[in-house]
C-alpha positions as CSV (number, residue, x, y, z in Angstrom):
1,M,-30.4,8.9,-14.8
2,Y,-31.4,5.4,-13.5
3,K,-34.8,5.2,-11.9
4,T,-34.5,4.6,-8.3
5,A,-38.2,4.1,-7.6
6,D,-38.6,1.2,-10.4
7,F,-35.7,-0.3,-9.2
8,A,-37.0,-0.1,-5.3
9,A,-39.9,-1.5,-6.0
10,S,-38.3,-4.4,-8.1
11,I,-36.6,-5.7,-5.0
12,N,-39.4,-5.0,-2.3
13,G,-40.3,-7.9,-0.4
14,P,-38.8,-10.3,2.6
15,S,-35.4,-10.7,0.3
16,A,-34.6,-7.0,-0.1
17,G,-33.3,-6.9,3.6
18,G,-34.7,-3.3,3.9
19,R,-32.5,-0.3,4.4
20,I,-29.6,0.0,6.5
21,D,-27.4,2.8,7.5
22,T,-24.6,1.8,9.9
23,A,-20.9,1.3,9.2
24,Q,-21.2,-2.1,10.4
25,D,-24.1,-2.9,8.4
26,L,-22.4,-1.4,5.3
27,R,-19.5,-3.8,5.6
28,R,-21.7,-6.9,6.3
29,C,-23.3,-5.7,3.0
30,L,-20.0,-5.8,1.2
31,K,-18.7,-8.9,2.3
32,N,-18.7,-11.7,0.3
33,T,-21.2,-10.2,-2.2
34,T,-21.3,-8.8,-5.7
35,H,-21.5,-4.9,-5.6
36,F,-23.6,-2.6,-7.7
37,V,-23.0,1.1,-8.0
38,I,-25.6,3.5,-9.1
39,A,-25.4,7.1,-9.1
40,D,-28.4,8.9,-8.0
41,N,-29.6,11.9,-6.0
42,F,-28.8,10.5,-2.5
43,S,-26.4,8.1,-0.7
44,G,-27.2,5.0,0.8
45,F,-27.2,1.2,0.2
46,I,-29.4,-1.9,0.4
47,S,-28.8,-5.4,0.9
48,T,-30.4,-7.6,-1.5
49,E,-30.8,-11.7,-2.2
50,N,-31.3,-12.9,-5.8
51,Q,-34.2,-14.9,-6.0
52,W,-32.9,-16.8,-9.0
53,N,-29.6,-18.3,-7.4
54,G,-29.6,-17.4,-3.9
55,T,-26.7,-15.0,-4.0
56,H,-26.3,-11.7,-1.9
57,N,-25.9,-8.4,-3.3
58,C,-25.1,-5.1,-2.3
59,I,-26.6,-2.1,-4.1
60,L,-24.9,1.4,-3.5
61,F,-26.3,4.8,-4.3
62,L,-23.9,7.4,-4.4
63,K,-24.8,11.3,-4.9
64,N,-22.6,13.1,-7.4
65,N,-19.9,15.2,-6.1
66,T,-20.8,15.0,-2.3
67,E,-18.6,14.0,0.3
68,R,-19.3,10.5,1.6
69,P,-21.8,10.2,4.8
70,E,-19.2,10.3,7.6
71,K,-21.3,7.5,9.3
72,F,-20.5,5.1,6.7
73,G,-16.7,5.7,7.0
74,N,-13.7,5.9,4.4
75,I,-15.2,2.5,2.9
76,F,-18.3,3.9,1.0
77,P,-17.3,4.9,-2.6
78,Q,-17.9,8.4,-4.0
79,M,-19.0,9.5,-7.3
80,E,-17.8,12.7,-9.2
81,E,-19.2,14.1,-12.1
82,S,-17.6,17.1,-14.2
83,N,-18.1,18.3,-17.9
84,G,-20.2,15.2,-18.4
85,Y,-17.6,12.8,-17.3
86,R,-18.2,10.5,-14.5
87,M,-15.5,9.3,-11.8
88,L,-15.7,6.8,-9.2
89,H,-13.9,7.2,-6.2
90,V,-13.2,4.2,-4.1
91,S,-10.6,3.7,-1.2
92,K,-8.0,0.7,-0.7
93,E,-10.2,-0.4,2.4
94,Y,-13.0,-0.8,-0.2
95,T,-11.2,-2.8,-2.6
96,Q,-10.1,-5.2,0.1
97,L,-13.8,-6.1,0.2
98,A,-14.8,-6.0,-3.5
99,E,-13.8,-9.1,-5.6
100,R,-16.0,-7.4,-8.4
101,L,-18.3,-4.3,-8.8
102,Y,-20.8,-3.6,-11.6
103,V,-21.5,0.6,-12.1
104,L,-25.0,1.1,-13.7
105,E,-25.7,3.9,-15.6
106,G,-28.9,4.5,-17.8
107,K,-32.7,3.1,-17.6
108,Q,-34.0,-0.5,-17.7
109,C,-31.0,-2.4,-16.0
110,I,-33.2,-4.4,-14.0
111,S,-33.1,-7.5,-16.5
112,T,-29.3,-7.7,-16.5
113,L,-28.6,-6.6,-12.7
114,F,-28.3,-9.7,-11.2
115,V,-26.0,-11.3,-13.9
116,H,-23.1,-12.9,-12.2
117,H,-19.8,-13.6,-14.1
118,E,-16.6,-15.2,-13.0
119,S,-14.5,-12.2,-14.0
120,C,-14.8,-8.8,-15.7
121,E,-12.4,-9.8,-18.5
122,N,-14.3,-9.2,-21.9
123,F,-17.2,-8.2,-19.8
124,N,-19.1,-5.1,-21.8
125,F,-22.8,-4.4,-21.6
126,S,-24.4,-1.5,-23.4
127,M,-27.9,-1.0,-25.0
128,P,-28.0,2.4,-27.1
129,D,-30.1,5.1,-24.9
130,S,-30.7,2.4,-22.2
131,C,-28.6,0.7,-20.2
132,R,-24.6,0.5,-19.6
133,I,-22.9,-1.7,-17.1
134,K,-19.1,-1.6,-16.3
135,C,-17.3,-4.0,-14.5
136,V,-14.2,-3.7,-12.2
137,D,-12.6,-6.5,-10.3
138,K,-9.4,-6.6,-8.1
139,V,-7.1,-7.1,-11.2
140,R,-8.1,-3.8,-12.5
141,F,-7.3,-1.8,-9.4
142,Q,-3.9,-3.9,-8.9
143,Q,-2.9,-2.8,-12.5
144,S,-3.8,0.7,-11.7
145,I,-1.4,3.4,-12.6
146,Y,-0.7,6.7,-10.6
147,N,-2.0,9.9,-12.4
148,E,-1.0,13.0,-10.8
149,T,-2.9,15.0,-12.8
150,I,-6.3,13.5,-12.4
151,C,-5.6,13.2,-8.6
152,K,-4.9,17.1,-8.6
153,Q,-7.8,18.0,-10.6
154,S,-10.3,15.9,-8.6
155,V,-12.7,17.7,-6.4
156,L,-13.1,14.9,-4.1
157,W,-10.3,12.9,-1.8
158,V,-9.7,9.8,-0.6
159,K,-6.3,8.9,1.0
160,G,-4.9,6.0,-0.8
161,E,-7.8,6.1,-3.2
162,Y,-8.5,4.3,-6.5
163,I,-10.4,6.5,-9.3
164,I,-12.1,4.7,-12.1
165,D,-13.0,6.6,-15.3
166,I,-16.4,5.5,-16.2
167,E,-16.4,7.0,-19.9
168,S,-12.9,5.5,-20.9
169,D,-12.9,2.4,-18.2
170,G,-9.3,3.7,-17.3
171,C,-8.5,2.8,-13.4
172,F,-6.0,5.1,-11.8
173,T,-4.4,5.3,-8.2
174,C,-3.7,8.3,-6.1
175,N,-1.3,6.7,-4.1
176,N,2.1,7.8,-5.6
177,P,4.0,4.5,-5.4
178,V,7.2,6.6,-5.2
179,K,7.0,9.0,-2.2
180,L,8.9,10.7,0.4
181,P,8.0,9.8,4.1
182,E,5.2,12.2,5.8
183,D,7.3,13.3,8.7
184,N,11.2,14.4,9.8
185,I,12.7,13.0,13.0
186,K,16.1,14.3,14.3
187,L,17.8,12.3,17.1
188,D,21.0,12.8,18.7
189,S,24.0,12.2,16.6
190,I,26.4,9.4,17.0
191,L,30.0,11.0,17.9
192,P,32.6,9.6,15.9
193,N,35.5,8.0,17.9
194,E,39.2,9.2,18.0
195,G,39.7,7.6,14.6
196,G,37.0,9.6,13.1
197,K,34.9,6.3,12.5
198,L,31.5,5.5,13.9
199,D,31.5,2.7,16.5
200,A,29.5,-0.3,15.5
201,S,27.9,-0.8,18.9
202,E,26.5,2.2,19.3
203,A,25.1,2.0,15.7
204,A,23.4,-1.4,17.3
205,D,22.1,0.7,20.4
206,V,20.5,3.3,18.1
207,M,18.6,0.2,16.0
208,N,17.3,-1.3,19.2
209,K,15.5,2.1,20.0
210,M,13.5,1.8,16.7
211,A,10.8,0.1,18.1
212,D,10.3,3.0,20.9
213,L,10.4,5.6,18.0
214,A,7.7,3.5,15.8
215,A,5.2,3.5,19.0
216,S,5.8,7.3,19.5
217,I,5.4,8.9,16.0
218,N,1.7,9.9,15.0
219,G,2.0,8.9,11.2
220,S,2.7,6.1,9.3
221,S,6.4,7.1,8.3
222,A,9.3,9.4,9.0
223,A,12.6,10.2,8.0
224,V,15.1,9.7,10.8
225,T,18.5,11.6,11.0
226,L,21.3,11.1,13.3
227,G,23.8,14.1,12.1
228,E,25.8,13.6,8.9
229,E,26.9,9.8,9.4
230,A,23.7,8.3,10.0
231,S,20.2,8.5,8.4
232,G,17.4,6.6,7.4
233,I,13.7,5.9,7.3
234,L,10.9,4.2,9.4
235,V,7.6,2.9,8.1
236,R,4.9,1.5,10.5
237,Q,1.9,-1.2,9.0
238,A,-0.1,-1.2,12.1
239,D,-3.2,-3.0,10.7
240,P,-2.6,-6.7,10.0
241,K,-5.5,-6.9,7.7
242,D,-3.2,-4.3,5.5
243,F,0.3,-5.8,5.3
244,Y,2.2,-5.1,2.2
245,E,5.4,-5.6,0.6
246,I,7.4,-2.6,0.5
247,S,10.8,-1.2,-0.7
248,F,12.8,1.8,0.0
249,G,15.2,3.5,-2.8
250,Y,18.1,5.8,-3.1
251,G,21.0,7.0,-5.5
252,S,23.6,8.2,-3.4
253,Q,24.6,8.6,0.5
254,K,23.2,12.2,0.1
255,D,19.8,11.4,-1.4
256,N,16.9,10.9,0.3
257,I,15.4,7.3,0.9
258,Y,12.2,6.9,-0.7
259,I,9.4,4.5,-0.1
260,V,8.6,2.5,-3.2
261,E,5.4,0.5,-3.1
262,N,6.0,-1.2,-6.6
263,Q,9.0,-3.3,-7.2
264,D,8.6,-1.9,-10.8
265,N,10.0,1.5,-9.9
266,L,13.0,0.3,-8.3
267,S,15.2,0.7,-11.7
268,K,15.8,4.2,-11.1
269,F,17.5,3.7,-7.9
270,S,21.1,2.3,-7.4
271,R,20.5,1.3,-3.8
272,S,17.4,-0.6,-2.4
273,V,16.1,-2.8,0.2
274,T,13.0,-4.4,-0.1
275,L,10.6,-6.1,2.9
276,P,8.6,-8.9,2.0
277,K,4.8,-9.0,3.2
278,E,5.8,-12.1,5.2
279,A,8.4,-10.2,7.2
280,F,5.5,-8.3,8.8
281,E,3.1,-11.0,9.2
282,K,5.9,-12.7,11.3
283,T,6.6,-9.4,13.7
284,A,2.9,-9.7,14.6
285,S,2.9,-13.5,15.1
286,L,5.5,-12.7,17.3
287,N,3.7,-9.9,19.4
288,V,5.3,-6.9,18.4
289,S,3.1,-4.4,19.5
290,V,3.4,-1.9,16.4
291,P,4.9,-3.8,13.3
292,F,7.2,-1.3,11.3
293,V,10.6,-1.5,9.9
294,A,13.3,0.6,10.0
295,V,16.3,1.0,7.6
296,L,19.1,3.1,8.4
297,R,22.6,4.0,6.5
298,F,25.6,4.3,8.6
299,I,28.2,6.1,7.0
300,N,32.3,6.0,7.9
301,L,31.6,2.9,10.2
302,A,34.6,1.4,12.3
303,S,36.1,-1.5,10.4
304,D,35.8,-5.2,11.6
305,E,38.6,-6.7,13.1
306,K,39.8,-8.1,9.2
307,N,40.0,-4.7,8.6
308,S,37.3,-5.1,5.4
309,N,36.7,-2.4,3.2
310,L,33.1,-1.4,3.0
311,L,31.3,-0.9,-0.5
312,G,30.5,2.7,-0.7
313,N,31.8,3.1,2.7
314,E,27.9,2.4,4.1
315,V,26.5,0.0,5.8
316,I,22.8,-0.7,5.9
317,A,20.9,-1.9,9.2
318,V,17.3,-3.2,9.2
319,E,15.1,-3.2,12.2
320,M,11.8,-4.7,12.9
321,G,11.4,-5.0,16.8
322,T,12.3,-8.8,16.5
323,A,14.5,-11.4,15.4
324,I,13.3,-12.4,11.5
325,S,14.4,-15.7,10.2
326,N,13.3,-18.5,8.2
327,L,11.5,-16.1,5.5
328,T,10.1,-17.9,2.4
329,D,10.1,-14.4,0.8
330,K,13.6,-13.1,1.7
331,I,14.5,-9.6,2.7
332,T,16.7,-8.2,0.1
333,L,19.3,-5.6,-0.3
334,N,20.5,-4.5,-4.0
335,Y,23.5,-2.6,-5.2
336,K,24.0,-1.6,-8.7
337,M,26.0,0.9,-10.8
338,V,28.2,1.4,-7.8
339,D,32.1,1.6,-8.4
340,Y,34.2,-1.0,-6.7
341,D,37.8,-2.5,-6.8
342,G,38.4,-6.1,-6.0
343,M,35.8,-9.0,-5.6
344,L,32.6,-8.2,-3.8
345,S,30.7,-10.5,-1.1
346,C,27.9,-9.5,0.9
347,H,28.0,-9.9,5.0
348,S,25.4,-9.4,7.7
349,W,26.2,-8.9,11.5
350,N,22.8,-9.4,13.9
351,G,24.2,-6.5,16.2
352,V,25.0,-8.7,18.8
353,G,28.4,-9.5,20.0
354,N,31.7,-8.9,18.5
355,Y,31.5,-7.1,15.2
356,N,33.6,-9.0,13.3
357,I,31.2,-12.0,13.2
358,F,29.5,-12.2,9.8
359,F,27.1,-14.2,7.8
360,I,28.2,-14.4,4.0
361,S,25.5,-14.4,1.6
362,E,25.4,-14.4,-2.3
363,N,26.6,-12.2,-5.3
364,N,24.1,-11.4,-8.1
365,Q,25.3,-10.5,-11.6
366,S,22.9,-7.6,-11.9
367,G,24.4,-6.1,-8.6
368,L,25.2,-7.0,-5.3
369,M,22.5,-8.5,-3.4
370,T,22.4,-10.4,0.0
371,D,19.0,-12.4,1.4
372,V,18.7,-12.7,5.2
């Protein structure tokens, strides 16, 4: 184990900054600094200044197999040790502050503690029977893969966390990139008209109510059903600091709609909708109180005045609480492996005025795609 007393003596003095123990001080310690993580017999952190080059460092001491101190919040990492293996657990909130972190193990790491590198690429420091240092940066977190087995076996749990296997250098995420929404909400069904079709204006009214629904739910996501002819999904992104691109995918009209947080996982779905991060940023700039997106599929919608045929007899509706336009990264709808007759073209309707007023977009050889 690392000799904490020796280390503390080495930073003793005006530059050490003293011990700090509030969540606000922790965030200041982590912001714009290099992070060092040390497994020890207590949990805490100190802020230091490198006397050689004037840079600031945040050193975190983690007690093995212990829940983080509640006063530090979800941002404080955790260390798990089992059968001789160590796993470092960090939250998504922590990774937003950590450009780079070093995990120190062993003894006599003082001389190498304040060595700074531009990146973790090709970094590997190890002294036999002495000091070993692992380096992890944002690139590793972004490239992490979902590992259900490791996440289920873990004795610690951080929502949306990353796990770093210190022995193997593996980096995993416990945030499943393909998942169902947290809650289920049933709304009043839309009744078909005398011809057995759904009225388009009623469908538009349903979408206009999604903002109120987004404000009323407790979780971040919910499946929404309105009888057999209408179903979909609603996702909130309430924190402007944590906006991200999100996709939704499904295979057929009767399938569940999945939340897909990585486009690499869309290939398994024949139908998908992708919302860029920019769309959420724009809704926030337009004073939407709770940034959200609702994607609903309406089956058997009444035909327009041109009596157009609908691909798969379904219409996809997207609502974000305000009008979104002039996006650099477009909202995309993709269809593939869907049987059809004739020539295809994409149309959209803004839900206002006559249902026969469309905006035409493009065809794509790999599947039907429309960019809004």
